ROBABA-599840 format. One record per residue (C-alpha): residue in three letters; x negated, y negated, z negated. Coordinates in Angstrom, 2 decimals. Layout:
N
  res       xx       yy       zz
  ALA        X        Y        Z
...
This chain:
507
  res       xx       yy       zz
  UNK   -95.35  -107.06   -91.88
  UNK   -92.92  -106.55   -94.91
  UNK   -94.76  -105.36   -98.15
  UNK   -92.23  -102.48   -98.51
  UNK   -92.52  -101.11   -95.03
  UNK   -93.54   -97.35   -95.86
  UNK   -93.24   -93.85   -94.90
  UNK   -92.01   -91.29   -97.61
  UNK   -94.21   -88.26   -97.31
  UNK   -93.38   -84.85   -99.29
  UNK   -95.98   -82.31   -99.74
  UNK   -95.31   -78.78  -100.32
  UNK   -98.74   -77.07  -101.00
  UNK   -98.89   -73.50   -99.47
  UNK   -99.99   -72.14  -102.88
  UNK   -96.92   -73.69  -104.55
  UNK   -94.55   -72.26  -101.86
  UNK   -95.53   -68.88  -102.89
  UNK   -93.66   -69.10  -106.28
  UNK   -90.83   -71.49  -105.17
  UNK   -87.49   -69.86  -104.26
  UNK   -85.64   -71.19  -101.24
  UNK   -82.79   -72.88  -103.02
  UNK   -85.53   -74.91  -105.14
  UNK   -87.33   -75.90  -101.85
  UNK   -83.67   -77.36  -100.52
  UNK   -83.19   -78.87  -103.90
  UNK   -86.54   -80.87  -103.65
  UNK   -85.83   -81.88  -100.13
  UNK   -82.38   -83.22  -101.15
  UNK   -84.03   -85.01  -104.18
  UNK   -86.82   -86.81  -102.41
  UNK   -85.13   -87.28   -98.75
  UNK   -88.56   -87.67   -97.30
  UNK   -89.36   -89.13   -93.84
  UNK   -91.95   -86.42   -93.16
  UNK   -93.39   -83.03   -94.85
  UNK   -96.89   -81.60   -94.75
  UNK   -97.87   -78.15   -96.06
  UNK  -101.61   -78.55   -97.35
  UNK  -103.65   -75.82   -98.18
  UNK  -104.74   -72.30   -96.63
  UNK  -103.01   -70.52   -93.76
  UNK   -99.66   -68.87   -94.98
  UNK   -96.99   -67.88   -92.27
  UNK   -94.69   -67.36   -95.13
  UNK   -94.98   -70.88   -96.30
  UNK   -94.17   -72.16   -92.71
  UNK   -91.13   -69.87   -92.71
  UNK   -89.94   -71.28   -95.98
  UNK   -89.99   -74.89   -94.82
  UNK   -88.56   -73.96   -91.36
  UNK   -85.81   -72.22   -93.23
  UNK   -85.05   -75.21   -95.56
  UNK   -84.76   -77.86   -93.05
  UNK   -84.25   -78.45   -89.37
  UNK   -84.08   -82.39   -89.57
  UNK   -87.20   -83.45   -91.33
  UNK   -90.20   -83.47   -89.10
  UNK   -93.15   -81.62   -90.86
  UNK   -96.74   -80.55   -90.13
  UNK   -98.71   -77.58   -91.32
  UNK  -102.28   -78.53   -90.00
  UNK  -104.03   -75.36   -91.14
  UNK  -101.84   -73.30   -88.64
  UNK  -102.09   -75.62   -85.85
  UNK   -99.32   -75.58   -83.12
  UNK   -99.37   -74.47   -79.51
  UNK  -103.23   -74.45   -79.63
  UNK  -103.31   -78.03   -80.78
  UNK  -105.98   -78.69   -83.49
  UNK  -105.09   -82.29   -83.83
  UNK  -101.46   -83.60   -84.31
  UNK  -100.65   -87.14   -83.82
  UNK   -97.55   -88.60   -85.25
  UNK   -96.36   -92.40   -85.18
  UNK   -93.74   -94.10   -87.59
  UNK   -91.69   -97.15   -87.21
  UNK   -89.14   -98.36   -89.81
  UNK   -86.43   -98.57   -86.85
  UNK   -87.21   -95.50   -84.84
  UNK   -88.67   -93.17   -87.57
  UNK   -91.28   -90.52   -86.95
  UNK   -92.23   -88.95   -83.71
  UNK   -95.09   -86.67   -82.40
  UNK   -97.32   -88.43   -79.83
  UNK   -97.56   -85.97   -76.83
  UNK   -98.47   -88.38   -74.10
  UNK   -99.23   -92.06   -74.57
  UNK   -98.87   -93.66   -78.03
  UNK   -96.15   -96.11   -79.03
  UNK   -96.87   -99.79   -78.19
  UNK   -96.34  -101.15   -81.72
  UNK   -96.29   -98.30   -84.29
  UNK   -96.00   -99.20   -88.11
  UNK   -98.05   -96.13   -89.20
  UNK  -100.05   -93.62   -87.40
  UNK  -100.71   -90.13   -88.86
  UNK  -103.33   -87.78   -87.74
  UNK  -103.60   -84.24   -88.97
  UNK  -106.72   -82.05   -88.16
  UNK  -106.64   -78.22   -88.46
  UNK  -109.76   -78.11   -90.40
  UNK  -112.83   -80.06   -91.32
  UNK  -114.79   -78.98   -88.26
  UNK  -111.99   -80.59   -86.08
  UNK  -113.17   -84.00   -87.49
  UNK  -115.95   -83.90   -85.08
  UNK  -113.54   -83.53   -82.15
  UNK  -111.38   -86.16   -83.36
  UNK  -114.24   -88.64   -83.69
  UNK  -115.17   -87.74   -80.14
  UNK  -111.80   -88.45   -78.87
  UNK  -111.73   -91.83   -80.55
  UNK  -115.05   -92.72   -79.27
  UNK  -114.06   -91.88   -75.75
  UNK  -110.88   -93.73   -76.01
  UNK  -108.66   -90.59   -75.27
  UNK  -107.27   -90.75   -78.85
  UNK  -105.63   -94.18   -79.74
  UNK  -103.77   -95.74   -82.64
  UNK  -101.79   -98.84   -83.10
  UNK  -103.90  -101.89   -83.40
  UNK  -101.82  -103.18   -86.37
  UNK  -100.81   -99.69   -87.76
  UNK  -102.44   -98.11   -90.72
  UNK  -103.73   -94.67   -90.10
  UNK  -103.37   -91.58   -92.53
  UNK  -105.73   -88.81   -91.83
  UNK  -104.79   -85.36   -93.15
  UNK  -107.50   -82.97   -93.79
  UNK  -105.79   -79.76   -95.21
  UNK  -108.47   -78.27   -97.32
  UNK  -110.75   -81.23   -97.92
  UNK  -112.22   -81.01  -101.44
  UNK  -114.83   -83.07  -103.16
  UNK  -118.04   -81.26  -104.12
  UNK  -119.10   -81.72  -107.81
  UNK  -122.67   -80.71  -109.13
  UNK  -122.68   -80.13  -112.74
  UNK  -126.36   -80.40  -113.05
  UNK  -126.66   -83.87  -111.67
  UNK  -123.16   -84.94  -112.64
  UNK  -122.56   -86.23  -109.33
  UNK  -119.94   -85.76  -106.49
  UNK  -120.49   -85.51  -102.68
  UNK  -117.95   -85.98   -99.93
  UNK  -118.03   -83.35   -97.33
  UNK  -117.82   -84.53   -93.65
  UNK  -118.48   -87.96   -94.96
  UNK  -120.34   -88.99   -91.64
  UNK  -117.35   -88.06   -89.48
  UNK  -114.85   -89.64   -91.97
  UNK  -116.81   -92.83   -92.25
  UNK  -117.09   -92.88   -88.33
  UNK  -113.34   -92.50   -87.91
  UNK  -112.60   -95.31   -90.20
  UNK  -115.01   -97.59   -88.76
  UNK  -113.85   -96.82   -85.11
  UNK  -110.19   -97.05   -85.70
  UNK  -108.77  -100.60   -85.56
  UNK  -106.87  -100.56   -88.81
  UNK  -107.20   -99.16   -92.45
  UNK  -107.84   -95.42   -92.67
  UNK  -106.67   -93.56   -95.78
  UNK  -107.56   -89.71   -96.19
  UNK  -105.31   -87.41   -97.62
  UNK  -107.24   -84.60   -98.92
  UNK  -105.60   -81.25   -99.24
  UNK  -108.17   -79.64  -101.62
  UNK  -107.89   -82.47  -104.16
  UNK  -105.15   -82.63  -106.95
  UNK  -102.30   -85.09  -106.59
  UNK  -103.66   -87.32  -109.35
  UNK  -106.99   -87.82  -107.42
  UNK  -107.82   -91.27  -105.98
  UNK  -110.99   -92.89  -105.18
  UNK  -112.25   -95.35  -102.73
  UNK  -115.59   -94.01  -101.29
  UNK  -118.26   -96.27  -100.18
  UNK  -119.57   -94.99   -96.93
  UNK  -121.70   -96.29   -93.92
  UNK  -121.65   -95.91   -90.27
  UNK  -124.40   -97.27   -88.05
  UNK  -125.77   -99.28   -90.91
  UNK  -122.42  -100.93   -91.83
  UNK  -120.58  -100.37   -95.14
  UNK  -117.21   -98.60   -94.75
  UNK  -114.64   -98.10   -97.63
  UNK  -112.37   -95.29   -97.30
  UNK  -109.71   -94.51   -99.80
  UNK  -109.05   -90.74  -100.43
  UNK  -106.10   -89.41  -102.31
  UNK  -105.42   -85.62  -103.13
  UNK  -102.51   -83.80  -101.57
  UNK  -102.44   -81.08  -104.39
  UNK  -103.16   -77.99  -102.55
  UNK  -105.15   -76.35  -105.26
  UNK  -104.77   -72.85  -106.97
  UNK  -101.27   -71.56  -107.30
  UNK  -100.80   -72.19  -111.00
  UNK  -101.65   -75.99  -110.75
  UNK  -100.18   -76.87  -107.39
  UNK   -97.33   -79.20  -107.50
  UNK   -94.75   -80.92  -105.14
  UNK   -95.48   -84.54  -104.78
  UNK   -93.88   -87.71  -103.01
  UNK   -96.30   -90.18  -101.48
  UNK   -95.20   -93.67  -100.67
  UNK   -97.45   -94.54   -97.50
  UNK   -97.39   -98.12   -96.77
  UNK   -98.16  -100.07   -93.75
  UNK  -101.07  -101.65   -95.40
  UNK  -102.94   -98.35   -95.94
  UNK  -102.11   -97.95   -99.50
  UNK  -100.63   -94.85  -101.00
  UNK   -98.99   -93.90  -104.16
  UNK   -98.29   -90.32  -105.29
  UNK   -95.70   -89.04  -107.87
  UNK   -96.17   -85.27  -108.60
  UNK   -93.52   -82.96  -109.89
  UNK   -93.70   -79.46  -111.26
  UNK   -92.17   -76.81  -109.11
  UNK   -89.95   -75.86  -112.07
  UNK   -88.22   -79.11  -111.93
  UNK   -86.23   -78.05  -109.05
  UNK   -83.57   -75.28  -108.52
  UNK   -82.13   -73.50  -111.58
  UNK   -85.06   -73.92  -113.77
  UNK   -84.51   -77.68  -113.68
  UNK   -81.58   -77.13  -116.02
  UNK   -82.00   -77.51  -119.71
  UNK   -82.31   -74.10  -121.39
  UNK   -83.00   -72.21  -118.23
  UNK   -86.36   -70.52  -117.90
  UNK   -87.57   -67.74  -115.47
  UNK   -85.38   -64.96  -117.16
  UNK   -82.25   -66.97  -117.68
  UNK   -82.54   -68.15  -113.87
  UNK   -82.57   -64.37  -113.14
  UNK   -79.55   -63.74  -115.01
  UNK   -77.81   -66.72  -113.29
  UNK   -78.70   -65.32  -109.95
  UNK   -77.55   -61.99  -110.92
  UNK   -73.86   -63.60  -111.30
  UNK   -74.14   -65.44  -108.11
  UNK   -75.61   -68.89  -109.23
  UNK   -78.39   -69.76  -106.68
  UNK   -78.04   -73.68  -107.18
  UNK   -77.28   -76.19  -109.84
  UNK   -73.97   -76.63  -108.17
  UNK   -73.08   -73.04  -108.61
  UNK   -73.87   -73.42  -112.43
  UNK   -71.80   -76.53  -112.59
  UNK   -68.75   -74.58  -111.01
  UNK   -69.34   -71.71  -113.29
  UNK   -67.16   -71.89  -116.66
  UNK   -68.86   -72.67  -119.95
  UNK   -67.25   -69.50  -121.38
  UNK   -68.92   -67.30  -118.49
  UNK   -72.12   -68.83  -119.15
  UNK   -71.91   -68.14  -122.74
  UNK   -71.27   -64.59  -122.12
  UNK   -74.53   -64.12  -120.34
  UNK   -77.15   -62.38  -122.59
  UNK   -79.33   -64.56  -124.64
  UNK   -77.47   -67.82  -123.88
  UNK   -74.49   -68.45  -126.34
  UNK   -72.08   -71.40  -126.62
  UNK   -74.33   -74.18  -127.54
  UNK   -77.00   -73.49  -124.73
  UNK   -74.13   -72.76  -122.23
  UNK   -72.91   -76.34  -122.92
  UNK   -76.35   -77.93  -122.54
  UNK   -76.79   -76.01  -119.33
  UNK   -73.44   -76.94  -117.86
  UNK   -73.68   -80.64  -118.90
  UNK   -77.23   -80.91  -117.18
  UNK   -75.98   -79.22  -114.19
  UNK   -73.22   -81.77  -113.88
  UNK   -75.62   -84.54  -114.22
  UNK   -78.05   -83.22  -111.63
  UNK   -75.42   -82.34  -109.16
  UNK   -73.72   -85.70  -109.42
  UNK   -76.67   -87.92  -109.70
  UNK   -74.85   -89.66  -112.50
  UNK   -76.08   -90.17  -116.20
  UNK   -74.14   -88.76  -119.14
  UNK   -74.30   -90.49  -122.51
  UNK   -73.72   -87.91  -125.36
  UNK   -73.50   -90.24  -128.37
  UNK   -71.82   -93.63  -129.54
  UNK   -75.07   -95.31  -130.27
  UNK   -75.85   -98.45  -128.54
  UNK   -79.27   -98.77  -126.85
  UNK   -79.57  -102.39  -127.40
  UNK   -78.45  -105.20  -129.83
  UNK   -78.42  -108.77  -129.06
  UNK   -78.04  -112.03  -130.97
  UNK   -75.86  -113.71  -128.31
  UNK   -74.05  -112.55  -125.21
  UNK   -77.06  -112.50  -123.13
  UNK   -78.54  -109.35  -121.96
  UNK   -82.11  -108.16  -122.94
  UNK   -85.27  -109.48  -121.30
  UNK   -86.96  -106.51  -119.44
  UNK   -90.71  -106.18  -120.22
  UNK   -93.68  -104.41  -118.51
  UNK   -97.32  -104.75  -118.93
  UNK  -100.55  -103.81  -117.16
  UNK  -103.66  -102.88  -118.82
  UNK  -107.22  -101.64  -117.93
  UNK  -106.35   -98.08  -119.12
  UNK  -104.62   -96.21  -121.69
  UNK  -107.09   -97.41  -124.55
  UNK  -107.09  -101.09  -123.16
  UNK  -109.46  -103.81  -123.78
  UNK  -107.23  -106.23  -122.08
  UNK  -103.67  -106.66  -121.24
  UNK  -103.93  -108.45  -117.91
  UNK  -100.68  -108.60  -116.75
  UNK   -97.32  -109.35  -118.65
  UNK   -94.00  -109.23  -116.43
  UNK   -90.62  -110.21  -117.73
  UNK   -87.38  -110.17  -115.89
  UNK   -84.26  -112.01  -117.13
  UNK   -81.12  -110.42  -115.85
  UNK   -79.19  -113.33  -117.21
  UNK   -80.68  -115.82  -114.51
  UNK   -82.21  -113.15  -112.28
  UNK   -85.59  -114.77  -112.58
  UNK   -89.09  -113.13  -112.99
  UNK   -92.00  -114.65  -114.91
  UNK   -95.57  -113.06  -114.51
  UNK   -98.63  -113.96  -116.61
  UNK  -101.89  -112.54  -115.11
  UNK  -105.56  -112.88  -115.94
  UNK  -107.12  -113.86  -112.45
  UNK  -110.21  -115.81  -113.55
  UNK  -112.08  -114.00  -116.49
  UNK  -111.35  -110.29  -117.06
  UNK  -113.57  -110.55  -120.19
  UNK  -110.90  -112.79  -121.88
  UNK  -107.87  -111.07  -123.15
  UNK  -106.91  -113.97  -125.37
  UNK  -105.79  -116.50  -122.82
  UNK  -103.29  -114.47  -120.79
  UNK  -101.98  -113.26  -124.09
  UNK  -101.53  -116.72  -125.48
  UNK   -99.72  -117.79  -122.34
  UNK   -97.18  -115.05  -122.51
  UNK   -96.67  -115.45  -126.32
  UNK   -96.15  -118.94  -126.58
  UNK   -93.93  -119.02  -123.34
  UNK   -91.78  -116.10  -124.80
  UNK   -91.52  -117.75  -128.42
  UNK   -90.92  -121.22  -127.23
  UNK   -88.08  -120.26  -124.73
  UNK   -86.60  -116.90  -125.73
  UNK   -87.34  -116.30  -129.59
  UNK   -83.75  -115.31  -129.87
  UNK   -83.46  -112.74  -127.13
  UNK   -83.93  -108.99  -127.29
  UNK   -86.68  -107.29  -125.53
  UNK   -86.33  -103.95  -123.65
  UNK   -89.14  -101.59  -122.37
  UNK   -89.57   -98.16  -121.08
  UNK   -91.69   -96.17  -123.50
  UNK   -92.71   -99.57  -125.11
  UNK   -92.90   -98.21  -128.82
  UNK   -95.65   -95.79  -127.57
  UNK   -97.41   -98.30  -125.44
  UNK   -96.22  -101.90  -124.48
  UNK   -95.18  -103.27  -128.03
  UNK   -97.99  -101.20  -129.68
  UNK  -100.72  -102.99  -127.65
  UNK   -99.16  -106.41  -127.73
  UNK   -99.10  -106.31  -131.49
  UNK  -102.66  -104.89  -131.64
  UNK  -104.15  -107.65  -129.50
  UNK  -101.94  -110.37  -131.31
  UNK  -103.60  -109.22  -134.63
  UNK  -107.12  -109.40  -132.90
  UNK  -106.77  -112.58  -130.87
  UNK  -103.92  -114.76  -132.08
  UNK  -102.91  -113.70  -135.65
  UNK  -100.93  -116.93  -135.96
  UNK   -98.17  -115.42  -133.71
  UNK   -97.81  -111.97  -135.40
  UNK   -95.07  -112.86  -137.87
  UNK   -93.06  -114.47  -135.06
  UNK   -93.54  -111.52  -133.01
  UNK   -92.39  -109.20  -135.61
  UNK   -89.21  -111.09  -135.78
  UNK   -88.36  -110.28  -132.12
  UNK   -85.90  -107.62  -131.61
  UNK   -87.62  -104.93  -129.53
  UNK   -85.94  -101.89  -128.01
  UNK   -87.20   -98.78  -126.10
  UNK   -84.78   -97.38  -123.64
  UNK   -86.96   -94.29  -123.00
  UNK   -86.89   -93.65  -126.77
  UNK   -83.10   -94.26  -126.91
  UNK   -82.27   -91.98  -123.98
  UNK   -84.94   -89.27  -124.24
  UNK   -86.70   -88.90  -127.66
  UNK   -83.51   -89.79  -129.47
  UNK   -81.36   -87.58  -127.20
  UNK   -78.63   -90.23  -126.49
  UNK   -78.24   -89.54  -122.79
  UNK   -78.77   -86.92  -119.96
  UNK   -80.66   -88.32  -116.80
  UNK   -80.86   -87.04  -113.29
  UNK   -84.38   -87.65  -112.71
  UNK   -86.77   -84.54  -112.63
  UNK   -89.20   -86.29  -114.77
  UNK   -88.86   -89.05  -117.32
  UNK   -90.96   -91.47  -115.54
  UNK   -89.13   -94.79  -114.93
  UNK   -89.69   -94.68  -111.10
  UNK   -88.18   -91.06  -110.92
  UNK   -85.22   -92.01  -113.13
  UNK   -84.46   -95.24  -111.46
  UNK   -84.46   -93.87  -108.00
  UNK   -82.35   -90.86  -109.17
  UNK   -79.85   -93.54  -110.21
  UNK   -80.04   -95.07  -106.94
  UNK   -82.59   -97.78  -107.21
  UNK   -84.38   -98.81  -104.16
  UNK   -87.94   -99.82  -105.08
  UNK   -90.44  -102.04  -103.31
  UNK   -93.25  -100.02  -102.07
  UNK   -96.32  -101.45  -102.96
  UNK   -98.62   -98.20  -102.75
  UNK   -99.53   -98.48  -106.26
  UNK   -99.36   -96.31  -109.41
  UNK  -100.13   -97.29  -112.99
  UNK  -103.43   -95.58  -112.72
  UNK  -104.24   -97.40  -109.64
  UNK  -103.52  -100.85  -111.04
  UNK  -105.78  -100.09  -114.00
  UNK  -108.55   -98.56  -111.75
  UNK  -108.30  -102.08  -109.56
  UNK  -108.58  -104.20  -112.55
  UNK  -111.75  -102.06  -114.02
  UNK  -113.34  -102.66  -110.71
  UNK  -112.67  -106.39  -111.09
  UNK  -114.01  -106.37  -114.76
  UNK  -117.28  -104.84  -113.42
  UNK  -117.83  -107.30  -110.61
  UNK  -115.77  -110.40  -111.50
  UNK  -117.77  -112.54  -109.16
  UNK  -117.56  -110.40  -106.03
  UNK  -114.51  -111.33  -103.99
  UNK  -114.33  -107.88  -102.59
  UNK  -113.66  -106.52  -106.18
  UNK  -110.83  -108.93  -106.83
  UNK  -107.18  -107.15  -106.70
  UNK  -104.49  -108.08  -104.38
  UNK  -102.68  -110.02  -106.99
  UNK   -99.47  -110.47  -105.15
  UNK   -99.18  -106.70  -104.67
  UNK   -99.87  -106.11  -108.30
  UNK   -97.47  -108.68  -109.43
  UNK   -94.78  -107.16  -107.18
  UNK   -95.57  -103.63  -108.73
  UNK   -94.98  -104.85  -112.14
  UNK   -91.84  -106.82  -111.24
  UNK   -90.44  -103.59  -109.58
  UNK   -90.92  -101.87  -112.92
  UNK   -88.93  -104.50  -114.66
  UNK   -86.18  -104.57  -112.41
  UNK   -85.97  -100.70  -112.13
  UNK   -85.69  -100.81  -116.02
  UNK   -82.77  -103.14  -115.72
  UNK   -81.11  -100.75  -113.16
  UNK   -81.43   -97.98  -115.55
  UNK   -80.08   -99.71  -118.38
  UNK   -77.02  -100.75  -116.45
  UNK   -76.50   -97.15  -115.38
  UNK   -76.62   -96.05  -118.83
  UNK   -74.40   -98.50  -120.21
  UNK   -71.82   -97.85  -117.43
  UNK   -72.09   -94.14  -117.72
  UNK   -69.33   -92.06  -119.08
  UNK   -69.56   -90.82  -122.85
  UNK   -69.01   -87.31  -123.93
  UNK   -68.76   -86.04  -127.42
  UNK   -71.26   -83.33  -127.99
  UNK   -69.08   -81.12  -129.94
  UNK   -66.32   -81.19  -127.27
  UNK   -66.66   -77.90  -126.04
  UNK   -63.09   -77.87  -124.56
  UNK   -64.37   -80.48  -122.16
  UNK   -67.55   -78.46  -121.58
  UNK   -69.63   -80.94  -123.35
  UNK   -73.31   -80.77  -124.25
  UNK   -75.69   -81.69  -127.12
  UNK   -77.69   -84.81  -127.10
  UNK   -81.10   -83.20  -126.01
  UNK   -82.81   -84.41  -123.04
  UNK   -82.06   -81.75  -120.49
  UNK   -84.67   -79.92  -118.43
  UNK   -87.01   -82.95  -118.29
  UNK   -90.74   -83.12  -118.97
  UNK   -92.27   -85.11  -121.71
  UNK   -93.08   -88.77  -120.63
């Protein structure tokens, strides 16, 4: 089974749909292009109507409402045939099974169906179980958490032939935890990730990469990042002014002249140019460079080496993986500490000596490296290998995120400044590993706690692939920016823009 076989799931939590206008919903659908949509959260017929109005092509489920009296919906996915609902007998060889229950009580019925054999899933297909309002209980007195319906969830996971991952509608998108449960005296580990259907103010849209191995990676995006409020300089009040003159989409704004934009109350010429330039970038999907500054300088004709690191957290005690992609030779090198997670010096030395011995005259490129990668490499070198600090200081290091976003040299079509969002918006096709940066850190933390337990050892190949994908995505973004058209910020005659990052959130 291919590592990158996956289903792209998009969640529109019902509380979020209460405040998202229809054009913004359509904008999000076009941006994510999902295989499947789910609406977690409470019953809300208006939320159902909003999705039905927005798309007739993408299949979706709203478990809380049920459909045709069916309290359990079953879908199967294959990369060739796509997604379909199981109404009679299941497909013989699905890649992914999806089971959506209407509520937590329905879990008992699902367990009974699986036990009796009336509900079957593919023997080699990962199963994703949607529970629309499942929320972990927190006891502030004992500082402990409890998983509701743990017996039913453990039984379902134990009885089905392949890994079961629970998607909990009542947990925030950032939530991910592997629960150790038991069924009939046997241990069962069940990964649970949040679908984000919490209160209205905090609910976000999110894309989930659900792999055929049962792993899932989530990327949440604020609802304000779609529709008119995605544009630089456009808040709710300005969005309403744009709607008053007939602009409902970013394409409408792009087609409006800068002079008409500037005439709207509270906008003016400079803001109009910003709005118009960002509308063009988002509508076209192409970046725009708004300065004559060069993102990277090199000592020779070879391109920069693309670098990414993995740590055990935002305040790391170890850099346990160094990944470096060389576009000149299309080769990748990984340095991973797989033996002793308490030893940060060995893997650091292996990376540093290889780099200095082979590429001391090359430029290095990262995404947000000045705030993370370079900072921690320097810190760890001073602590563990001070003999290399002078040579490291002589390396030419560049940060493409700083150049494009913080220094305002480019406008990007991604709806966040995260590398994955920017790269995909620029046409990069990622390898879906079902991992996020937080998950890689958590996996290594578990390895650090139990280095002698084989069950705690991460899937090294998958984590190496995740790091390599970031390096190659970085190169893709770099190429897109070096090939992008340039526009003078002061060229209002050609409807230019200023060099501020347009409508994107902070890193």
